[in-house]
C-alpha positions in Angstrom: -0.1 -10.0 -21.1 3.6 -8.8 -20.6 2.6 -5.0 -21.3 -0.3 -5.6 -18.7 2.0 -6.8 -15.9 4.5 -4.3 -16.4 1.9 -1.5 -16.2 0.7 -2.9 -13.0 4.2 -3.3 -11.5 4.9 0.5 -12.7 1.7 1.6 -11.1 2.6 -0.3 -7.7 6.1 1.3 -7.6 4.6 4.7 -8.1 2.2 4.2 -5.2 4.8 2.9 -3.0 7.1 6.0 -3.9 4.3 8.2 -3.2 3.5 6.7 0.0 7.1 6.7 1.1 7.4 10.4 0.5 4.1 11.3 2.3 5.0 8.9 5.2 8.5 10.5 5.6 7.0 13.9 5.6 4.6 12.7 8.2 7.3 11.2 10.3 9.2 14.5 10.2 6.3 16.5 11.5 5.4 13.9 13.9 8.9 14.1 15.3 8.8 17.8 15.3 5.6 17.6 17.2 6.9 15.0 19.7 10.3 17.1 20.4 8.2 20.4 21.0 5.5 18.7 23.1 8.7 17.4 25.3 10.0 20.9 25.3 6.5 22.3 26.2 6.4 19.7 29.4 9.7 20.7 30.4 8.8 24.4 30.3 5.6 23.6 32.0 7.4 22.0 34.9 10.1 24.5 35.2 8.4 28.0 34.3 4.7 27.8 33.5 4.6 31.0 31.5 5.1 32.5 28.0 7.4 30.1 26.5 4.8 27.0 27.3 2.2 28.3 25.2 4.6 28.8 21.9 5.9 25.4 22.3 2.4 23.9 22.8 1.2 25.6 19.7 4.2 24.5 17.6 4.0 21.0 18.7 0.2 21.0 18.3 0.7 22.5 14.9 3.1 20.1 13.6 0.9 17.1 14.8 -1.9 18.6 13.0 0.0 18.9 9.8 1.0 15.3 10.1 -2.6 14.2 10.6 -3.9 16.3 7.7 -0.9 14.9 5.4 -2.0 11.6 6.5 -5.6 12.1 5.6 -4.5 13.5 2.2 -2.6 10.6 1.5 -5.3 8.2 2.2 -7.7 10.1 0.0 -5.1 10.2 -2.8 -4.7 6.5 -2.5 -8.3 5.8 -2.7 -8.7 8.0 -5.8 -5.7 6.1 -7.4 -7.0 2.5 -6.8 -10.4 3.6 -8.3 -8.6 4.5 -11.5 -6.5 1.5 -11.4 -9.8 -0.6 -11.0 -11.3 1.3 -13.9 -8.0 0.6 -16.1 -8.3 -3.1 -15.4 -11.9 -3.3 -16.5 -11.0 -1.4 -19.7 -8.3 -3.7 -20.1 -10.1 -6.8 -19.6 -12.6 -5.7 -21.8 -10.0 -5.0 -24.5 -8.4 -8.5 -24.0 -11.8 -10.3 -24.4 -12.6 -8.4 -27.5 -9.1 -9.3 -29.0 -9.8 -12.8 -28.2 -13.3 -12.7 -29.6 -11.9 -11.2 -32.9 -9.0 -14.0 -32.9 -11.7 -16.7 -32.7 -13.9 -15.4 -35.2 -12.6 -17.0 -38.3 -12.7 -20.3 -36.6 -16.2 -19.8 -35.8 -16.9 -18.7 -39.5 -15.4 -21.8 -40.9 -17.6 -24.1 -39.0 -21.2 -23.8 -39.8 -22.4 -25.7 -36.6 -20.3 -23.4 -34.4 -21.5 -20.3 -36.3 -25.0 -21.5 -35.7 -24.4 -21.7 -31.8 -22.3 -18.6 -31.6 -24.6 -16.4 -33.4 -27.5 -16.3 -30.8 -24.8 -16.0 -28.0 -23.1 -13.0 -29.7 -26.5 -11.3 -30.4 -27.6 -11.8 -26.8 -24.4 -10.6 -25.4 -24.5 -7.4 -27.6 -28.1 -6.7 -26.8 -27.2 -7.0 -23.1 -24.4 -4.5 -23.4 -26.6 -2.0 -25.2 -29.4 -2.4 -22.5 -26.9 -1.5 -19.8 -27.0 2.3 -18.7 -24.1 3.9 -17.2 -24.7 4.8 -13.7 -24.4 8.7 -13.1 -24.1 10.7 -10.0 -27.3 12.4 -10.5 -29.2 9.3 -10.2 -27.5 8.7 -6.8 -28.2 12.2 -5.5 -32.0 11.9 -6.7 -32.1 8.4 -4.8 -30.5 10.0 -1.8 -32.7 13.2 -1.8 -36.0 10.8 -2.4 -34.9 8.8 0.7 -34.3 12.0 2.9 -37.8 13.1 2.0 -39.4 9.9 3.0 
C-alpha cells in the first residue's frame, strides 16, 4: 500500500511540474503577445503604416503559440490520466490477486468454506475468460455502420 501511495504522489508531482512548465511558457508567450498588441495599438494610432503589420503579426503569432501550447498541454494531460487509470486498474487487480492467494490456505483448511469458495472462484474465472477486450476496430466498424444507416 505504501508503494502504491508513493507511486501516486510521484505521478502527481510530475504532472504538476509538467503543467507548471507549460503554463510558464504560455504565460511568457501571452505576455509577449500582449506587449506587441499594445505596441501595435500605439503604432496604429500614431503612424498607421509599416510597423503596424509587423507588430500585429508578432503579437498574434505569440498568442497563437500560447493557444497551441495550451492545447498540447491538455492533450498530454488527458493521455497521462488515461495511463494512470489503466495503471490503477492493474494495481487493483494485482492487489486482489495477492489477497486471494493469501486467503487460499485458510479456505483450503476449512472444508465448508472450500465447498462455498469453489463455485464462486469457478464462476469468477469463467466470467473473466468470457470477457473480450475492446478493440479500436470494433468502434470504427460500429461508427461506419451508423454512418451507413
